[in-house]
N, C-alpha and C positions, 0 to 999 in steps of 0.2 A: 082598142085598149086591151089592156091584160089583165084579165081577173085577177080578185087578187091570188086566187088561187095554183098563178101563171110563177107566184115568190117565193123563195122559199123562207122557212120560218127559221126563226133564230136559234131553235134545239135542230133543224136539219143542218143550216150552216157552223155552229157547234159540230154537231157529230163528223161534220164530212171534214171538217179540219183539224178536229185530232186527231181521226182516225185516219187520216193523210199524213200526220204526222208520228203518229205513232207506228206506218208502214215506213212510212221515210228511214227513223230512225231505225227499224230492222236493218232494210237495206245496205246499211252500211258500214255491215256484215259485209257484203259483198264488194261494195263501190270502192272502200276505204283504199283498199290493198290494191287493185288491178295496176292504178299508175307507176308502181314504184314496185312490185313481189318479186318479179323476175329480176332485178338486181339484187335484191337484197336475196332472191333466194340464191346469189350464186356462193353468199358469205356461210353458207349454212353447208352440213355435210350431206352430197347428193344434190344438191341446187344447181350443181354442174348440168344434169342431165333433161332439158327439155320437156320431156317426153312425163315424167316425173312430176315439176312445176307445173304443169300443164293440169297434171290428175288434181294437183294441190287446190290447184285455183277452183277445177270444177266438183271435188268433191263434196260441196257445198251444195250442188245443183242436184247432184245423184240422193241424198238423203231428204232434203227437198220437195223430190218426189214421189218420193216410197211414203210421205208421209201427209200430203195437203190431204189425199180424200180421206185417209182417218185422224185428222185434226179435224175435217170439216162433219165427218160425221160426229166424235165426238162431241165439237161445239153443239149439233142440235139434240145429243140427250143433255149432255149435262151443264151444256150452257156457251154462249161466243167465251163473256169476259174471261169465267173459267179457264178457257181451254189458252185463250190467247194469252192470262199470266204465266200457267206451266209452261207455254211453247218460249216465251220471250228469258224466262230462267234458263233453260237447256242452252239457248242461245245463250247468254251471258257467259254460261260454265264453258263452252267450249272457244269461246274468246279469250279465256281466260286460262285454258291449256293452250291457244295457241302463240299466248304471248309469253310461255313458261317454256314452250320447248323449244328444247336442246339439236334438233334436227327436223327433216325431212320430215321425216314417217310420223315425227308426233304435230307437225302443223297439220298433216292431214286428220288426224286425227281430231284433232284442236274443230277443222273444218267442216268432217263430217258429222260434229257436237251441233255446231251452228247450225247444220241445215234442219238437223231432227226437231227445231223450236221450227215447224212450219205454219204459221200462223194467216199466209197471204188469203188461203178460205174462209178460213174464222173473219179475219178482219173487214174481206168484203162483202160477207150474208149478214155478219152484224150490220156496215151499212144499207147493202137492202132494207133492215130489221128497221131502222131506223128515220129509213127516208119513204113518201110517199114516192108510186111507180112513175109521177109527171118528172119529179124532180131525182130518180135514181141514176140516170145517168150525166147530168152533174154531176154527183160526186164517186161514180167512178171517174168520173175526167178528171176528178181534182187528184183523185188516189194513182191514178198514171202516171199526170203530172209530176206526181211529189216524186215519180221513180225516175224522171226525166233530170224533174230538178238536183237528187240527190246523186244522178250520174256526175251532173257537168256539178253539180259544186266540189263532190269529191274526186275527179278530178284536178281540180284546179290545187285546193288544198291537204291534199293528201302528200306532193311532194314540197308542201312548208312542213306540217308536223311532223313527215318522215325526216327531214334534216333536224328536226327540233329533238321529238323526242323515240324518232325512230321504231322499229314494226312493231318489238313489245309494247312502245307502246301507246303505237295505233290501235292496238289490237284489245287493249287493255280499257282504252276510249269506247270501242265499239262496246262491250261491255258493259261498262260503267251506263251507256247510253241508251242500252238494252232495260237496266234497271228501270234510268227516271221515264223507261216511254209507260213500260209498268205503274207507277203515281200518276203516268198522265190517264190514264185507259181509265185508273179508276177513281177519279178526281174529277174530268175532266168528261167522259162521255157517255152520254144519255144510257139509262137502264133501258135495256131493250126490252121490246113490249112480250106476252104470251106466242107463242107460234100462233099462225089463222086457220091452224087445222086442215089447210086444205091438202086433196089428195098430191102424192109424191109419183113423178113420170119416174117407170124402169133410167135408170143409171145408163143402160145400154141405146135409149132413145137420145141421149145429150151427146153421149163418144161419137156415133154413127151420122149425126143429123148434120146432112149436106154443109150449109154454112158454117155451124160451127167449127165443122171439120176445116175450113178454111183459114179460118182466124185461130184456130188453133197452130196449122201451121206455120202463118204468121207468124206469133210468139215463140213459136221453135226456132223458127228460124233467125229472125229479132235479134234474138237469144245466144245461140250458136256464133252467130257472125262476133258480135257483141266480144263474146270469150276469147274466138279463137284470134282476132284481132288485138286484142291486148294480150295475149299470151307473147306477141315480135315489136308493139308497137314501143310501148318503153324503151325496150333495150336499143331500137331502131334511134331513139333521138338522142339516146346516145353514144350509139358509133357513131348514123350516121349525119347527125344535126349540129354531134358535137357541145349535149348539152346535157348536164349534170345532172342524176333525177330532182334533185330538189330547187331545181330553178325549170324546171316541168311546167313550171306553172306560168312562167309567160307563155308558152303556147296555149294552152288553155283555157289561162282566161279571158282574152281578147275573143279565141272560138266562143266558148260557153254563151259570154253576154252578148256577141255575136246571133251569133243562133238561137235564142231565146226571142231576141227582136223581131227574127221572121218567124221564128213558128205561132206567136201570139197572132198573130193577123190568119197567118194559116187555120188555128183552130176557131178563130171567129168566125170565117168562112166559112170552114169544113158543119159546126153547131147553126150556127142562128140565119146561115142564106142556104144548106139544105144543098153543101159543095162535099160532101162526105167521099163522094164518090172520087170524083177528078184531085183534090187534095189525099187521098188516103194513094190514090195510084200512084201519085206525084211522087209521095215520098218514097213509096218501094224502089219505085226509077231511080230516085236520087241516090236510093243508099247501093242496087248494081253500079250506078257513076264512079262513086268512089269506092268500091272495091276494085273495078276494071283501075280505074285512077290510079290507086294502091299499085297494085299489080304491074303497070306503064315505070308507074313515079313517082318513090319512093325513097330520094340517097341525097335530098335537101334537109333544112329546115323549113325551109319554103313549102314544101311540097307539099311531107308530112304536117302543116300548119292549115293549109288550106285544104285538106284532106278531111283531115279532122277536124276544120269548120262543117265543113258541110256533110259533114255524119250522123257531126251534132245535133243538125238541122232534122235530116229524117229520122233519126232516133227518136229525137223530145215530141216530134207528130204523131211516128206513131206506136209511142209507148202513152200518149196519152189517149189517143182513139184507138185503142186496140179492146180492153176490157169496157170501153164506152159503146163497142157494138155489140159485144158479147151480152153484155146487159139489155140491150136494146134484140140483141134477136134472138135470145131462153125462152124457152115456155114458160108464162109467169108461175107453174108450177114446180119449176126447176133452177131458177137461176142462181143457186146453192149450187146445187151437181154441177151446172155447167162451169163458175167459176172454180170449183174445184179443178175439176178438170182443164182449163186452160193455164191455171194456175198451176196442177204437175207439170204439164207441158213445157211450160216458162221454166222451168227446175230443170226437165231435162236436157232441154234448147244450153241451158248453161253449165250441165255435167258435162256432153256432149260435146260444145263450145269449145273448153277448154282440153280437153282427155283429148280430146280431136287436132283442136290447133296446136299443141303440142307437140303429141308426136309429127304431126306434118312438117313442125319447124324441125324438130331433130332430125330427120330421114329428110327430107326433102329442101325444108331451107325456106326464109319470109317470104319468096314467089309463088309457094306451093301454096303457104297458107289465103294467101289474096285471091288464086285463081278460084281454089275454092270455091270462097268464100262469094264469089262472083257467080258461080255456078250456079250454088242456091239461091242466091237471091234472085236471079234469073226463073229457078222452077218457079217461085214465092209471084212473080211478077205475072209468072202466065197464068197462077192460078187466081188470080185477086184478081183480071179481066174476068170471070168467071163467076166472080164473086155479089148475091144482090142483097146491095146495101137495105137497111132500113127505112124506110119516109121519115122525116124528123118527122117529131114528136107537134103535133099542134098545141099551142095553150087549153088547157081543160078552161070546159064550159060551165055555166048552171048548169046544164042538165050532169053532170058528171059530178059535179060537187056533193059531197056524203055533206 
């Protein structure tokens, strides 16, 4: 029988759900444009340059990488909620600039501003503040899963919305959702407790921790590959699949629904049955298969749909498990710092993946993008096989109850 302390309190469930929702709303700024941006860019001055298109996609990640740790530190000094509000306001401003943008240079400026609203570390630190140690992994998994869910829903919804309201409308909607997230933060998220006052570890100990380094490499590669893929996949669906951008949902929707049906049992097995290692390694291995498959066969609608399905399965499993593993691997005195570094490396992957994917596609073609992604994920697979996976947390017993 599980003791009462093995259950999340209503406040913890509310904190986890509301913070995951805020995180998801903010991630729409990245994900909503992915399925259609390379198609839309051709209508703008400078949009025929794939390297510039890739830079516009990745610029968000560049400023995210620069500002994640400073925002995390500021949240320690000024308070989590205050810093999150400022970040969401800056993010909304960037969205409105991108909506107005008359050319690619202004699109890049808007994306840079969006990235300056780097609230990921502050949100995850607040989640850690509001949950007990035995439930922190569940909340981090909720936040991680929200990213995968929003990514999937964006791929389905963005082509439809693009057909209705255009790219400017997508950016305006993204800014509006960021403002709505501020209301959710102030009304739904419980107040954070006062800091416990434990000793902080030097940042270098977190940055160079071998197990955390392996996890940070993982999130870097995952988002680098994601961004590089979506520099070329939207126009591949148009050119090879014969599918207009507004109809891309016909591929994304079935793939997304099936991938979540596969992902949920995998996550349950990883968390409840102590199968994290085999599930995690299998997901990275599946990502290798997807990239190699796209390299070999991506010139028909059915092949693209098949590889996208498998990609969503791998991506969603990894996006849910990686932050959970970071929260369980990090020293108790340095969880906030570890999550700040994790979010920084994630953002670096977004930037480098978009910029490098665009450069490779421009100079060497689509196949070279898939070849490069295959090599990157093979390196990650080799590293993942050397990881030390934390043991599944046992329910808190009476002796541990405060």
